[in-house]
Backbone as a ProteinNet text record, in pm:
[ID]
protein_1_A
[PRIMARY]
MVSALGWNGWTLDRVMIFALGLLFLVIFVQVTLFHYRQNFRHWSMWIPVIATPVFGLGLILFAFYHAAWLVSALTVLLSVGIAAGAYGSYMHVQGVGERVGGFELRNFMIGPPLTLPALISAISLLGLIALYWR
[TERTIARY]
6839.7	6973.8	7019.7	6952.5	7000.6	6947.6	6869.6	6840.9	6879	6963.5	7015.2	7161.1	7185.8	7317.3	7304.8	7221.5	7150	7159.5	7109	7182.7	7041.4	6931	6786.6	6838.3	6737.8	6815.3	6919.9	7008.9	7135.9	7124.1	7185.2	7203.7	7240.6	7224.7	7317.6	7477.5	7497.3	7632.9	7695.1	7645.9	7715.3	7722.7	7627	7599.2	7749.2	7742.6	7853.6	8008.6	7992.3	8195.6	8132.4	8016	8105	8132.8	8043.6	8122.1	8227.1	8269	8378.9	8478.1	8497.2	8576.1	8661.9	8544.6	8495.2	8588.6	8559.3	8616.7	8724.5	8807.2	8915.2	9008.7	8971.3	9050.5	9028.5	8934.6	8937.1	9063.2	9061.5	9173	9270.8	9292.2	9375.6	9500.1	9396.6	9401.8	9499.9	9407.7	9430.9	9599.1	9634.2	9693.5	9856.4	9816.6	9926.3	10034.2	9855.4	9888.3	10017.4	9979.2	9987.6	10166.9	10177.4	10259.3	10354.6	10353.3	10437.8	10486.7	10360.8	10435.2	10504.7	10564.1	10659.7	10761.4	10809.2	10905.4	10909.4	10835.3	10822.2	10919.5	10942.1	11099.8	11095.6	11011	11022.5	10947.3	11008.8	10965	10852.4	10788.6	10653.7	10530	10631.1	10479	10448.4	10527.3	10444.9	10332.6	10330	10244.5	10070.4	10081	9891.9	9909.4	9996.7	10001.8	9926.3	10022.1	9990.4	9873.6	9860.8	9738.4	9617.4	9588.1	9423.6	9389.6	9464.7	9438.2	9365	9457	9451.5	9276.9	9297.8	9182.2	9042.9	9081.6	8944.8	8909.1	9023.8	8978.1	8924.6	8973.6	8945.3	8788.2	8759.2	8642.9	8535.5	8564.7	8465.2	8494.1	8614.8	8542.6	8476.9	8458.5	8392.3	8234.2	8217.6	8047.8	7969.6	8081.7	8017.8	8079.4	8106.7	8261	8216.9	8140	8141	8224.9	8372.2	8424.3	8506.5	8492.7	8565.2	8716.6	8778.5	8903.4	8908.1	8871.7	8863	8769.4	8679.9	8673.7	8820.1	8833.2	8957.3	9119.1	9111.4	9262.7	9190.6	9031.7	9000.1	8989.5	9015	8989.8	9164.8	9276.1	9400.8	9417.6	9385.9	9391.9	9369.4	9256.1	9198.1	9194.2	9257.5	9312	9475.4	9505.8	9667.4	9631.9	9498.2	9475	9443.6	9427	9386.9	9559.7	9583.9	9720.9	9836.5	9820.5	9870.6	9816	9652.1	9662.8	9692.1	9731	9752.1	9895.7	9939.2	10102.7	10102.5	10017.3	10032.6	9998.3	9863.1	9847	9968.7	10092.4	10155.5	10285.9	10340.6	10422.1	10371.4	10170.1	10192.6	10187.3	10158.8	10204.3	10367.6	10439.9	10538.8	10628	10541.7	10595.2	10514.8	10453.8	10410.3	10494.3	10528.7	10680.4	10771.1	10834.1	10956.3	10953.1	10830.1	10855	10867.6	10937.8	10969.4	10863.3	10886.1	10789.5	10712.2	10795.3	10705.2	10577.2	10488.7	10381	10271.4	10280.8	10153.7	10034.2	9972.7	9941.5	9880.7	9960.3	9981	10061.3	10158.3	10182.5	10087.9	9971.2	9890.4	9810.3	9776.4	9745	9786.9	9930.3	10022.5	10038.2	10071.9	10186.2	10091.1	10148.5	10090.7	9964.6	9833.5	9671.9	9673.8	9645.7	9635.6	9515.1	9418.4	9324.7	9237.4	9400.3	9407.6	9446.8	9523.6	9528.8	9449.6	9397.8	9295.4	9191.3	9128	9035.6	9082.5	9183.8	9213.1	9153.7	9210.4	9183	8998.4	8913.6	8802.2	8781.6	8822.2	8733.4	8809.5	8867.5	8936.8	8855	8826.4	8677.9	8540.5	8544.9	8406.2	8419.9	8424.7	8508.8	8457	8573.2	8559.7	8402.8	8375	8182.8	8125.4	8130.9	8058.3	8060.2	8207.9	8247.9	8126	8110.9	8087.4	7963.3	7893.2	7737.4	7706.9	7557	7455.7	7304.9
8482	8540.7	8521	8518.8	8571.1	8720.2	8763.7	8917.4	9007.4	8877.3	9007.9	9078.3	8968.9	8995.1	9080.8	9121.9	9204.9	9093.4	8966.6	8937.3	8940.6	8943.3	8950.5	9124.3	9074.2	9152.7	9167.9	9094	9068.9	8978	9067.9	9057.3	8888.3	8766.4	8658	8662.7	8794	8862.6	8863	8947.1	8957.6	8819.8	8733.1	8603.6	8535.4	8547.5	8427.5	8495.2	8628.9	8676.1	8646.8	8703	8625.8	8485.9	8381.8	8239.5	8187.6	8237.6	8263.3	8295.2	8388.7	8448.3	8339.2	8281.2	8146.1	8001.8	7991.3	7916.5	7949	8025.2	8083.8	8053.6	8060.4	8082.5	7875.1	7839.5	7693.7	7615.5	7694.6	7622.8	7657.1	7787.3	7853.8	7705.1	7660.8	7558.2	7408.3	7371.8	7229.6	7317.4	7385.7	7423.3	7469.8	7460.6	7530	7355.6	7278.6	7188.5	7115.3	7048.4	6995.4	7056.6	7202.8	7285.3	7245.1	7273.5	7203.4	7105.2	6968.8	6819.5	6821.6	6928.8	6932.9	6959.7	7033.6	7149.6	7281.4	7295.7	7423.1	7435	7275.5	7246	7359.4	7423.8	7499.8	7655.2	7780.5	7902.5	7916.7	7876.9	7900.6	7827.2	7780	7710.1	7803.3	7876.9	8002.3	8094	8132.1	8165.2	8183.6	7996.5	7975.7	8035.2	7950	8022.9	8168.7	8252.1	8372.2	8422.5	8407.3	8469.5	8429.2	8286.9	8237.1	8329.2	8368.3	8440.2	8563.5	8657.9	8751.4	8791.2	8722.6	8712.7	8692	8561.7	8541.5	8664.7	8738	8847.6	8971.6	8951.5	9043.5	9037.9	8939.9	8932.7	8875.2	8876.9	8899.8	9028.7	9116.6	9235	9287.8	9267.4	9350.5	9289.2	9229.5	9179.9	9228	9304.5	9375.3	9545.5	9578.1	9724.7	9713.6	9767.6	9860.7	9965.7	9935.7	10039.7	10061.5	10149.7	10150.2	10085.4	10144.4	10084.3	9991.1	9860.1	9776.5	9685.6	9710.3	9673.5	9674.7	9808	9741.1	9708.1	9663.6	9595.6	9380.8	9404.2	9232.5	9235.6	9302.5	9260.1	9282.5	9283.9	9279.5	9126	9167.7	9003.1	8890.3	8892.2	8773.1	8759.9	8895.6	8836.8	8780.6	8831.2	8757.6	8614.8	8551.4	8466.7	8378.5	8409.1	8314.1	8272.6	8383.9	8307.8	8265.2	8288.3	8189.1	8037.9	8011.8	7856.3	7816.5	7905.3	7859.3	7769.7	7887.3	7869	7722.5	7701.2	7561.7	7480.5	7482	7365.3	7300.4	7412.1	7389.5	7279.6	7353.3	7311.5	7155.8	7135.9	7034.8	6919.4	6953.3	6809.9	6856.4	6897.6	6881	6757.9	6825	6716.3	6615.8	6546.1	6412.9	6414.8	6463.2	6368.3	6322.9	6453.2	6414.2	6284.2	6292.8	6090.4	5982.7	5889	5776.8	5664.2	5681.5	5638.1	5706.3	5855.3	5999.1	5990.2	6002.9	5990.7	5844.3	5770.3	5672.1	5740.3	5636.3	5648.7	5672.8	5602.2	5586.8	5748.9	5758.3	5970.5	6037.9	6041.6	6091.2	6088	5978.3	5943.6	5963.9	5975.3	5993.7	6133.2	6201.5	6311.2	6413.9	6552.5	6690.4	6683.7	6697.5	6736.4	6842.8	6742.9	6852	6919.9	6908.3	6968.6	7144.4	7129.1	7191.7	7368.7	7340.6	7490.4	7527.3	7463.8	7460.1	7511.1	7476.4	7550	7669.5	7678.8	7856.3	7953.4	7881.1	7992.6	7979.4	7899.7	7886.5	7931.4	7938.1	8031.1	8180.8	8236.7	8390.6	8463.4	8280.3	8333.8	8357.1	8294.6	8337.1	8438.6	8480.7	8592.6	8725.5	8809.6	8866.4	8834.8	8789.4	8731.3	8789.5	8785.6	8781.9	8957.9	8984.8	9133.2	9252.6	9228.4	9296.4	9234.5	9145.7	9138.5	9217	9219.3	9305.9	9301.9
11391.7	11406.4	11289.7	11201.3	11064.9	11002.7	11030.7	11057	11143.6	11229	11358.5	11263.6	11166.3	11112.2	10994.5	10950.1	10866.6	10706.5	10719.7	10598.5	10508.6	10576.6	10456.7	10363.3	10285.5	10176.3	10047.7	10127	10080.3	9917.6	9835.7	9667	9668.8	9572.9	9562.2	9517.9	9452.7	9416.7	9567.6	9659.5	9798.3	9887.7	9855.2	9960.1	9851.3	9731.3	9685	9710.5	9684.6	9764.4	9918.3	10010	10061.1	10115.4	10049.8	10060.2	10038.4	9861	9802.4	9880.7	9985.2	10080.5	10186.1	10234.2	10325.8	10246	10108.2	10065.5	9996.2	10027	10008.9	10101.8	10264	10374.9	10422.9	10390.9	10380.6	10281	10174.8	10061.7	10103.2	10228.5	10319	10369.2	10431.5	10536.1	10487.6	10401.8	10330	10174	10123.6	10057.5	10162.1	10330.5	10379.1	10453.8	10442.9	10559.8	10370.8	10313.2	10193	10123.8	10154	10148.1	10227.4	10354.1	10487.5	10487.7	10446.4	10436.3	10316.2	10219.6	10144.8	10157	10216.9	10300.3	10246.8	10146.9	10100.1	10017.7	9932.1	9897	9762.5	9699.2	9590.1	9670.2	9608.6	9670.5	9588.7	9465.1	9444.2	9513.9	9628.3	9714.9	9818	9827.9	9936.5	9874	9689.3	9665.9	9672.2	9713.1	9744.9	9918.8	9948.8	10118.2	10182.9	10112.4	10141.8	10046.8	9980.3	9866.6	9886.8	9960.3	9973.7	10099.2	10187	10307.5	10265.3	10182.3	10162.7	10075.7	9978.6	9878.8	9972.9	10053.8	10141.4	10211.9	10261.1	10361.8	10303.3	10177	10070.1	10062.5	10013.8	9957.4	10094.3	10225.6	10292.4	10390	10364.7	10374.5	10299.3	10186.9	10042.7	10041.2	10150.3	10145.3	10230.7	10382	10447.1	10421.9	10358	10336.1	10200.5	10082.6	9930.2	9927.3	9920.9	9859.4	9717.2	9661.6	9516.1	9546.8	9616.6	9617.8	9535.3	9707.8	9771.6	9604.2	9542	9418.8	9302	9264.2	9264.2	9243.6	9377.5	9470.4	9428.4	9430.8	9448.7	9312.4	9180.9	9057.6	8996.6	9059.4	9063.1	9111.5	9292.3	9308.2	9261.5	9221.3	9194.9	9014.5	8940.3	8858	8858.6	8919.2	8977.7	8981.5	9076.2	9144	8999.9	8922.1	8765.4	8731.7	8743	8676	8753.4	8895.5	8977	9040.7	8999.7	8959.6	8847.7	8753.2	8637.8	8621.2	8671.5	8680.7	8784.5	8903	8979.7	8895.8	8839.7	8789.4	8688.9	8611.6	8552.7	8616.9	8780	8827.8	8933.8	8954	8977.1	8902.3	8741.1	8637.3	8654.5	8643.8	8649.1	8774	8845.1	8992.5	8981.7	8921.7	8863	8783	8703.1	8615.8	8674.8	8794.2	8882.3	8970.4	8984.1	9064.6	9016.1	9061.9	9023.1	8935.7	8758	8670.5	8599.4	8619.7	8486.4	8549.3	8419.2	8475.6	8400.6	8552.4	8599	8650.4	8639.9	8726.2	8848.6	8948.1	9080.1	9143	9042	9053.3	9049.1	8978.3	8941.2	9122.3	9102.9	9227	9374.4	9395.1	9506	9546.9	9428.6	9414	9394.3	9333.3	9385.2	9327.6	9365.7	9365.6	9201.2	9058.8	8957.5	8987.4	9080.3	9077.7	9135.1	9270.5	9357.7	9277.8	9185.9	9176.3	9035.5	8990	8862.5	8902.6	9124.2	9184.8	9239.9	9258.4	9313	9168	9039.8	8960.5	8930.4	8867.6	8908	9035.7	9100.7	9263.6	9265.1	9156.5	9118.1	9030.9	8945.9	8801.7	8859.1	8958.1	9018.8	9111	9176.5	9280.1	9136.4	8997.7	8976.5	8875.8	8844.1	8812.3	8901.9	9021.4	9074	9159.4	9146.7	9153.2	9095.8	8906.9	8837.7	8778.2	8901.1	8797.1	8884.5	8725.5	8739	8751
[MASK]
++++++++++++++++++++++++++++++++++++++++++++++++++++++++++++++++++++++++++++++++++++++++++++++++++++++++++++++++++++++++++++++++++++++

């Protein structure tokens, strides 16, 4: 089955790009559920909901179709992903602080997840590393 898909001979960077694309799609589901639960009360909640499937599908497309324009587009998109994750981390810290009691442990436990936006930045950085791996 694996050889029928042409996976034999795939380089590590190609496998990593494909896996990161799938990971972005899984994160899309999770972040959409979290932000839907909060009724998208701030416009910035739409950023990862729109961006993560674009990142994921772009990376998966690149794993099967190598084009120079796609490298350029993914470089821009993943760079934006790093910045968006940093902004999301800032917004999530602010969200914890807005809860009753401020920056208490229980608010970190039940408030906005602090690691999810940082994960988007980290995966975007890994995607850039995989794109330019030689």
